[in-house]
N, C-alpha and C positions, 0 to 999 in steps of 0.2 A: 444608670438604668441597667437592670439585669437583662440577660439574654431572653429569659422567659417572658419578661414584661415587654421587651421590644418586639418579640415574636407575636404575642397576643394582641398587641395594639397596632402592629404594622401590616403592610400590604402583603407580606410573604405568607401570612396565615390564610387569607382568602384566595390568594392567587395559586398557592401550592397544589390544590387538587386539579386545577385547570392545566397548570404547567406540567405536572407529572402525567396527566392523561395524554397530553400532546406528546410528551416524551415517549410514552408507551406506544402510541400510534406510529410515530416516526420510526421507532425501533422495529416494530413488526413489519411495517411497509418497506423498510430499507433492507431487511434481511433477504437476500436473493440466493446466496449459495449456502449449502449445508455447512455447519461448523466443522464437520469431519474433513472437508476439503482443504482446510487450513493446516492440517497435520500438527495441531497443538502449538502452532507458532504464535506466541503471545502478541508480538507487535501487530500482526495482521488481524488477529481476533479483536484487539482493542480498537484498531483504526477503522475497521469496517462499519460498526454501528455509529461511530462518532461523526462520520462524514456528513450525515444529514442533520446533525444536532448542534454544530458549532453556532450557526446563526441564531438558533432558538435560545441557546444559553446566553449569548451576548445581548440579544434583544431583551430577555427577561431581566438581566442585570441592569441594563441602561434604563428601561422603562420603570421598573419598580423603584430604582434609586431616585429617579426623577419625581415619582409620586411621593416618596418619603421626604425628599428635600422640600417639595412644595408644601407638605404638611407642616414642616418646621417653620417655613416662611409664613404660612397663614396663622400659625400660633404665635407669631412674633417672638420666636425664641431668640433670634439674633439681636433683637432690640433690648433684651434683658441684660442686666449687669453680668459680665463674664465670670462665672464661678468655675467653669471648666473651659478648656481650649476648644476651638471649633473642630479640630481634628477628632477629639474625643467624642464630641456630640455626634459628628457625622459617622464615626465608626460604630457607635451604638446602634444606629438605625440601619446601617448598611450591612452589618454582619448577617442578619437573617436573609437579606436579599442575595448576598454573595453565596451563602450556603445553599440557597435554593438553586441558583445557577450552577453551582458545583454538582448538585445532585443530578442535574440534566447531563452532566459530563461524566459522572462516575457510575451511575446505576446501569446504563446499557452495557458498557464494557464489562462491568462486574458480573452481570447476568450471563453474558456470553462466555466469560472465563469459567464460571461455575458450570454452565451447561456442557462445555467441552472438556471439563476436567483439566484445565490448564492453569498452571501457576503463573502469575505475572512476573515479568523480568524488569530489570532497570531500563532496558531499551524500550519496553512496551509502555513505560510511564512518561516518555518524553512528550507525546502529543497531549494527553490529558493535563499534565503539569503546565505546559505552555498555555493551553486553553484556559486553565483556571486563573493564571496570572492575567490573561487578556480579559477575562470576565471581571476581575477586580478593576482593571482600567476602565472598562465600560461603565461600571457602577460609579466610578468617580466622575466620568463624563456626564452620566445621567443626573447625578447629584448637582453638578455645576449648572446644567440646563434648568433644573427645577428651582434653583435659587433665583433665576432671572425671569422665567416665563410661567404663566399660569399652568398648574399641573394638569388640569382637566383637558387642556388643549395639547400641551407638550408631550404628555405621557404616551397617548396612542400614536402620535406622529413619530416620536422617537423610536417606539417599538417597531413600527413598520419600516422606518428608514434604516435602522440598524440591520434588521432582518434582510431586507432587499439588498442593501449595500454589500453585506457579507456573502449571502447565498448566491447572488448572481455574478460574483466575480469568477466563478467557474465557467461561465459561458462567454467571457469577453477576452479580447486580445488587445494589446499585448498581455503577456502572462503575469507581469509583476503585480497587478492589483490583487490577484488571488493569493500570491505568495506573502503579501504584506497584510492581508485582511484577517488572517487567522483561520481561514477556511482551508484546513489541511485536507489532503486527499487520502486515498487508501494506499497501502503498501503491500507488495507481494511477498511471497515466501523468501526469506533470507534478506529482505530489505529493511533498513532502519534509517529514518531521517537523520541527516547530519545535525549537529548542534546549531549550526548557522541557520538551518532551515527553520527551526523552531524559535530561534532568537530574533529573527527579522520582524515578525508580527508583534512580538513582545516589545521590541525596540520602538515600533511606531506607536502602539497603543500606550505603552508605558511612558514614552516621552510626552505625549499629550496629557496623560493623567498627572504626571509629575509637574508639568507646566501649570496645569489648573490648580494643583495643590500649592504651588509657590505663591499664588495670588493671596493665599490665606496666611502667609507668614505674619507673625504678630508684630514684627518690627521692620523698619525700613520705609523709605519713601514709596508712595504708590507707583510713581513712574519707574523706580528701580525694580519693584516687584513685577510690574507688567513687562519690563524689558527682560527680566530673568525668566518669566513664564514663557514668553515668546521664543527666547533663545533655546530653552530646553525642549519645547514642543516642536519647533522647526528643526532642531538638530536631530531629534528622534525620527521625524518624518523623512527628512532628506537622507539620513543615514540608512534607513530601511530601503528607500527607493534606490539609492546608489548600489547597495549590495545586491538587490534582487532584479535590477533593471535588465540584465543580460541573461537571466535564467530562462530556460526553455519551459515547456509545459510541466516537465518533471523537475522538481527542485533537487538540490544536492542531496545525495543519499549514499549510504554504504551498502554493499551486498556481501553475500556469503556469510552472514551472521548466524550460522547453523552448525551445530556439532556434527562432525563427520566421522565415519569409521572407514578404515581402509584395510584391505587384505590382499595377499598374493603378490605375485611378480610376473612380469612379462605377459600380460600387463598387470600392474597394480590397479585395483579398482576401489573407488571411494564413493560412498553414498551417505545421505543423512542417517543419523543413528537409528531413526525409527524403522529403517529398512535393513538393519543389521542382520536380521535372521535370514534374509534372502541372499545376502552377499556371498558367502563361501561357495554356494552352488553356482551362482551366476558367474563368479570369477573363474571357476574351473571350466565351466561350459564355454565361456568367452575365449579363454586361452586355447582350449581344444579346437574351437571353431576357427580361430585365426590360423592355427597351425595347419588344419586341413586345407584351408583356402590357399595358404602359401605353398603347401606341397602340391596343390593342384594347379599352381601357376595363375590363380585368380587375383592375387594381391601380393604386394611386397611390404605391406604395412606392418610395422613392428612398434606400436605405441608402448612407451614405458609406463604410461598411466592413462586410465580412462576414469574421468570424474563426472559427477552429476552436475550439469550446468543449470539445473532447476534452481539451485541456491543463488544464482547470479541475478535473479529477478528480471526486470525489464531490460537491463543492460547486459546482454549476453556477451561474454568474452569469447574471442575466436579460438578455434583449436589450432594446434601445431602438429607437426609430424610426431613429436614426442609425447605430447599431452593432448588427448581428445576430450573435449567438453561436450557432453551430450545430455539431453533431457531424459533422465533415467528413472525418476521417482515413480511415475505411474507404470511405465513398462516393466520395471522390476516387480511390481506388485501383480501386474497382469500376466507376467510370464513371457513377455516378448522382448526383453531387454537384449538378449543375445542376438536375436534377429536384427534389432536396430544396429548393433555393432557390425553384423555381417553386411548389411546394406551400405553402411558408411565405408566399409573397407573396399567395396567395389568401385573403382574409379573409372567412369566413362571418359573417353577422350574428347567427347563433344559436349557442348553445353546443352544441346537439345537432342533428346533421344526419343524415338517413338515408343508408345506404350508397350507394344508387343515385344520389342527388343529388350526394354528395361525389365519387364516382368519376367521374361524368360531367364535373364541373368539372375534375378533375385530368387526365382523359384529353384533354379538349378543349385544355387549356393545354399538355399534353405534345405533342400533335400540332402545335399552332401554333408551338411553340418547338423542334421537332425532337428531343423527348425521349420519343417513344413507346416506344422500346426500353427505356428506363429504367423507364417505367410498367409494361410487361409483366414486367420482371424483378422489380419490387416485388410484383406480384400473385403471381408464382410463389413468391417467398419466403414469402408468407403462407399458401401451400398452396391447393390447388384441390379442393373437394368439390362434389357435385352442386348444392347451393344456390348456392355462390359462382360456379359455372360459369354457372348460369342468370342470376344477377344481372349478371355480366360481359357476357353476350350482350345483355341489355337495355341496358346502359350503352353498348355499342358501337353499337347501333342508334340510340340517342338522339343520340349524338355525330355519327354519320354524317349524320343528317338536318340537324343544326345546321351542320356544315361545308359542306353543299351550299347553304346560304343565303348571301346577300350579307354583307359584313363588318359593315354597320350592324345587320343582324338578329342577327348573332352577338354583337355588343356588347350589344344589349338582352337577349339570352338569358343571357349570363354574369352580367349585372347582376341579373337576376331570380333566377337560380340561387343566387347568393351571398346573396340576401336571403330565400330560401325557408326556412321553419321547419316541420319535420316531426318526428314521433317517431323516435328513433334505432332502427335495425334491430337485432335480436338474433340 
């Protein structure tokens, strides 16, 4: 049977408008953040729309495959003299079903990539490729169910069961059900799922599918085929469970998968390549600000490198005295990255410092390094209420008195301020 004939006579033809409409609704409802906020990072742009569509794709594959299988059973195809293998017959009717489920997985990411002007990368293809394989496995499962149960009853039950089983794994604990179900999550900037992360659900679904296919082997005792099918299916399920049983809510992933550009020395600064145009000025201003603060006795910090920790995703790596890891992507674009470095360089001796003392140190350092505008912008971002306005008025009065003093007096003041311990304000 040709593909065109299988499509015209199969369930994929009448189901495709409904499925594609649901896909569009899921895509529009699931788009929460503007695509520009992903900085053309393909893995995130692909993962975001897919998060709500995995369950739909698997349910479509299983349900329609069950319907097609039931149709073959009702037509007594299996009772006819075998001119072709059962695998060939099943493949002919399943190809349109699988392709429809693949459209659910391919169209939304493709639309997002086009809208954002982003080219797909090999890393961004991991999730859709794994989901496509899992869809094939669900189609095999649905086909096997349709061979045994009435399709009018089994198809809707299978669709709802698959959808609920997959979609609701994100809301249950322990976490391993979501990791083996094929319900992948989203990934932040610089993050890429490890190969083991995408392999585990393929192991579960693929093992069960291969086990079911083993039952149709043309030769061998029935008992041997059943034993082989059980062995393959159980091995896949147990293997997936054993691998994912100890995973936390976040599966294994790698970070820092972003092209970086670096410039300067003492400190050398590194940011993602899309911020390269800001980097030379930011690096020069940062080096100058740290020099001013060291000369004023406000800090002894001499980092050899300052790098953007935004590429580390959810697993932020700690800074060291030599290498500072800071979230710089948005501050670089806003113009307050140097101020963020200034704040980090001021080391208070106490874990808790009252608001007036802390802001006085920050404002003094900002004025001395030419970052007063960034300081004001930071205060505006935090919001201004009557209490905060009064505190800020006191802070400015304190700093104005200090700035009117000789530099040696200012050095003593900042040293004393950084050593001051008071109860934190609430």
